[in-house]
Kinemage of the C-alpha trace (Angstrom):
@kinemage 1
@onewidth
@group {chain A} dominant
@subgroup {mainchain}
@vectorlist {calphas} color= white
{ca met a 1} P 116.028 6.543 -46.821
{ca lys a 2} L 113.762 5.699 -43.869
{ca lys a 3} L 110.715 5.644 -46.159
{ca ile a 4} L 112.422 3.219 -48.533
{ca leu a 5} L 113.371 0.876 -45.661
{ca cys a 6} L 109.803 0.958 -44.281
{ca ile a 7} L 108.328 0.187 -47.725
{ca met a 8} L 110.777 -2.694 -48.233
{ca leu a 9} L 109.945 -4.117 -44.783
{ca leu a 10} L 106.188 -3.893 -45.403
{ca ala a 11} L 106.571 -5.488 -48.844
{ca ala a 12} L 108.571 -8.376 -47.347
{ca met a 13} L 105.902 -8.944 -44.714
{ca ala a 14} L 103.120 -8.873 -47.317
{ca thr a 15} L 104.452 -12.038 -48.974
{ca gly a 16} L 102.936 -14.163 -46.192
{ca ala a 17} L 99.897 -11.967 -45.590
{ca phe a 18} L 97.385 -14.348 -43.997
{ca ala a 19} L 97.445 -14.385 -40.173
{ca gln a 20} L 99.630 -16.386 -37.828
{ca glu a 21} L 102.365 -19.025 -38.122
{ca gln a 22} L 105.330 -19.743 -35.894
{ca gly a 23} L 108.519 -18.079 -37.095
{ca lys a 24} L 106.781 -15.437 -39.238
{ca ile a 25} L 107.020 -11.632 -38.992
{ca arg a 26} L 103.916 -9.424 -38.941
{ca gly a 27} L 103.232 -5.706 -38.881
{ca gly a 28} L 100.161 -3.680 -38.014
{ca leu a 29} L 98.713 -0.195 -38.024
{ca asp a 30} L 95.918 0.874 -35.654
{ca phe a 31} L 93.970 4.139 -35.327
{ca gly a 32} L 91.578 5.045 -32.560
{ca tyr a 33} L 89.974 7.234 -29.969
{ca cys a 34} L 91.654 7.727 -26.594
{ca ile a 35} L 89.859 8.592 -23.385
{ca pro a 36} L 91.934 10.282 -20.672
{ca lys a 37} L 90.213 11.356 -17.448
{ca gly a 38} L 88.163 14.455 -18.281
{ca gly a 39} L 88.843 14.577 -22.018
{ca gly a 40} L 89.334 12.785 -25.303
{ca gly a 41} L 91.624 12.529 -28.284
{ca val a 42} L 93.016 10.459 -31.116
{ca cys a 43} L 95.810 7.894 -31.287
{ca phe a 44} L 97.694 5.618 -33.649
{ca asp a 45} L 100.012 2.630 -33.166
{ca leu a 46} L 102.559 1.029 -35.486
{ca gln a 47} L 103.545 -2.517 -34.485
{ca leu a 48} L 106.102 -5.042 -35.639
{ca gly a 49} L 106.137 -8.574 -34.213
{ca tyr a 50} L 107.629 -12.053 -34.449
{ca asn a 51} L 105.468 -15.169 -33.930
{ca leu a 52} L 107.174 -17.282 -31.246
{ca lys a 53} L 104.430 -19.888 -31.682
{ca asp a 54} L 101.232 -20.052 -33.716
{ca asn a 55} L 99.385 -18.214 -30.923
{ca met a 56} L 102.130 -16.049 -29.329
{ca thr a 57} L 103.740 -12.903 -30.687
{ca val a 58} L 106.498 -10.693 -29.251
{ca gly a 59} L 107.343 -7.360 -30.770
{ca ile a 60} L 107.747 -3.628 -30.534
{ca lys a 61} L 105.144 -0.887 -30.739
{ca tyr a 62} L 105.467 2.798 -31.468
{ca gly a 63} L 102.415 4.906 -30.672
{ca asn a 64} L 101.210 8.476 -30.316
{ca ala a 65} L 98.166 9.994 -28.637
{ca leu a 66} L 96.958 13.594 -28.867
{ca met a 67} L 94.502 14.401 -26.065
{ca gly a 68} L 92.562 17.427 -24.906
{ca lys a 69} L 91.130 18.036 -21.419
{ca val a 70} L 88.963 20.748 -19.852
{ca asp a 71} L 88.735 21.180 -16.089
{ca pro a 72} L 85.283 20.642 -14.471
{ca met a 73} L 84.782 24.414 -14.044
{ca gly a 74} L 85.486 25.009 -17.752
{ca glu a 75} L 88.113 27.666 -16.953
{ca asn a 76} L 91.226 25.878 -18.169
{ca ala a 77} L 92.047 23.592 -21.088
{ca ser a 78} L 95.086 21.497 -21.878
{ca ile a 79} L 96.398 19.584 -24.856
{ca ser a 80} L 98.932 16.831 -24.387
{ca ala a 81} L 100.955 14.691 -26.760
{ca asn a 82} L 101.955 11.276 -25.522
{ca gly a 83} L 104.408 9.111 -27.456
{ca asn a 84} L 105.393 5.574 -26.507
{ca phe a 85} L 107.856 2.903 -27.496
{ca leu a 86} L 107.036 -0.485 -25.939
{ca gly a 87} L 108.170 -4.088 -26.025
{ca thr a 88} L 104.996 -6.196 -26.411
{ca tyr a 89} L 103.648 -9.719 -25.930
{ca thr a 90} L 100.317 -10.980 -27.359
{ca tyr a 91} L 98.540 -14.304 -26.777
{ca tyr a 92} L 95.840 -15.439 -29.257
{ca phe a 93} L 92.931 -17.710 -28.291
{ca ser a 94} L 92.508 -19.466 -31.628
{ca ser a 95} L 92.120 -23.145 -32.410
{ca gly a 96} L 93.612 -22.503 -35.837
{ca gly a 97} L 90.536 -23.361 -37.900
{ca ser a 98} L 89.068 -19.858 -38.057
{ca ser a 99} L 90.301 -16.419 -39.059
{ca phe a 100} L 88.602 -14.996 -35.910
{ca ala a 101} L 91.086 -14.812 -33.024
{ca pro a 102} L 90.484 -13.086 -29.660
{ca phe a 103} L 93.677 -11.941 -27.939
{ca val a 104} L 95.142 -10.429 -24.770
{ca gly a 105} L 98.500 -8.770 -24.405
{ca gly a 106} L 100.674 -6.257 -22.702
{ca gly a 107} L 103.736 -4.122 -23.091
{ca leu a 108} L 106.384 -2.237 -21.129
{ca gly a 109} L 108.498 0.707 -22.164
{ca met a 110} L 108.960 4.464 -22.280
{ca tyr a 111} L 106.314 7.158 -22.635
{ca thr a 112} L 107.292 10.687 -23.609
{ca leu a 113} L 104.983 13.472 -22.476
{ca ala a 114} L 104.484 17.039 -23.650
{ca ser a 115} L 101.698 19.384 -22.582
{ca phe a 116} L 100.263 22.825 -23.283
{ca ser a 117} L 97.705 24.575 -21.050
{ca thr a 118} L 95.669 27.757 -21.228
{ca gly a 119} L 93.377 29.539 -18.820
{ca ala a 120} L 93.209 32.107 -16.030
{ca ser a 121} L 96.273 30.697 -14.280
{ca ser a 122} L 99.638 29.517 -15.549
{ca tyr a 123} L 100.402 25.795 -15.408
{ca thr a 124} L 103.846 24.239 -15.473
{ca val a 125} L 103.729 20.508 -16.216
{ca asp a 126} L 106.647 18.143 -15.596
{ca ala a 127} L 107.223 16.691 -19.055
{ca gly a 128} L 109.762 14.193 -20.290
{ca gly a 129} L 110.043 10.415 -20.226
{ca lys a 130} L 108.259 8.007 -17.897
{ca phe a 131} L 108.393 4.224 -17.668
{ca gly a 132} L 104.933 2.680 -18.102
{ca gly a 133} L 102.965 -0.144 -19.591
{ca ala a 134} L 99.875 -1.140 -21.517
{ca leu a 135} L 97.255 -3.891 -21.214
{ca thr a 136} L 95.274 -4.820 -24.313
{ca ala a 137} L 92.446 -7.152 -25.330
{ca gly a 138} L 90.495 -7.527 -28.546
{ca phe a 139} L 90.073 -9.669 -31.626
{ca glu a 140} L 91.366 -10.143 -35.125
{ca ala a 141} L 89.094 -11.272 -37.972
{ca gly a 142} L 90.844 -11.808 -41.270
{ca lys a 143} L 93.239 -8.858 -41.464
{ca phe a 144} L 90.968 -6.591 -39.383
{ca arg a 145} L 91.942 -5.860 -35.775
{ca met a 146} L 89.916 -4.202 -32.995
{ca ala a 147} L 91.236 -3.641 -29.469
{ca leu a 148} L 90.770 -1.941 -26.116
{ca glu a 149} L 94.057 -0.776 -24.636
{ca tyr a 150} L 94.701 0.742 -21.231
{ca asn a 151} L 97.964 2.692 -21.017
{ca leu a 152} L 99.347 2.870 -17.465
{ca val a 153} L 101.484 6.016 -17.329
{ca pro a 154} L 102.647 7.614 -14.046
{ca ser a 155} L 101.176 11.007 -13.150
{ca ser a 156} L 103.013 14.258 -13.889
{ca gly a 157} L 103.612 17.015 -11.367
{ca val a 158} L 101.877 20.357 -12.000
{ca thr a 159} L 102.652 23.771 -10.517
{ca val a 160} L 99.800 26.299 -10.700
{ca thr a 161} L 100.762 29.993 -10.567
{ca asp a 162} L 98.785 33.227 -10.822
{ca asn a 163} L 100.610 36.556 -11.197
{ca ser a 164} L 103.927 34.810 -10.414
{ca val a 165} L 102.588 33.474 -7.091
{ca thr a 166} L 102.551 29.688 -6.670
{ca leu a 167} L 99.014 28.654 -5.772
{ca glu a 168} L 99.266 24.892 -5.798
{ca asn a 169} L 101.543 21.948 -6.458
{ca thr a 170} L 99.496 18.975 -7.659
{ca ser a 171} L 99.581 16.254 -10.305
{ca ile a 172} L 97.641 15.191 -13.382
{ca lys a 173} L 96.907 11.661 -14.492
{ca asn a 174} L 98.552 10.511 -17.731
{ca ser a 175} L 96.926 7.057 -18.001
{ca tyr a 176} L 94.268 6.623 -20.677
{ca leu a 177} L 91.997 4.080 -22.366
{ca ala a 178} L 92.141 3.683 -26.156
{ca val a 179} L 89.673 2.007 -28.520
{ca thr a 180} L 91.454 1.149 -31.776
{ca val a 181} L 90.733 -0.423 -35.140
{ca gly a 182} L 93.292 -1.357 -37.725
{ca phe a 183} L 94.841 -4.058 -39.843
{ca tyr a 184} L 97.972 -6.157 -40.030
{ca ile a 185} L 100.005 -7.830 -42.723
{ca gly a 186} L 102.316 -10.829 -42.663
{ca gly a 187} L 102.479 -13.584 -40.083
{ca gly a 188} L 101.431 -16.594 -42.167
{ca lys a 189} L 98.165 -18.598 -41.949
{ca trp a 190} L 96.327 -19.970 -38.918
{ca lys a 191} L 97.091 -23.706 -38.796
{ca lys a 192} L 94.741 -26.534 -37.767
């Protein structure tokens, strides 16, 4: 049922598939590379927005990032999954006569965190939901979209144990930079 609703929504948005007009709905899909401190990974975002004006869009974004990190000594590795659901705002710097449109934007919402670690010691990571945000900048050309996005996610507490003895209570950073490419459909045409 969910697949049918998603296909119907995408088909409805495709009827006005040429950029940006006030009052139109648009959807997008982005894929990219994410760069947490000390590692790397992949990410994707699914966005749905409403054009408040020809150059302003509000919407929602669902995203996921899968990241791997290795400590500087090379003794321990971790893999984390980071999901987010954000309310977003995007402002486009377009005069309306071109299909090239630089943009800036941001979002606020919930990030869900899960982590797995391996190495000489045992790590317990505080997982769960955290309130965070994202800042983004990039450009759209035709239906193509490229962006840099910095996700501001609070750190998680970590307890390090070895042979059931607690060695250290510390934290790990959850914020990361993402470089994404993708496309969008719907939204109408840029006006002059």
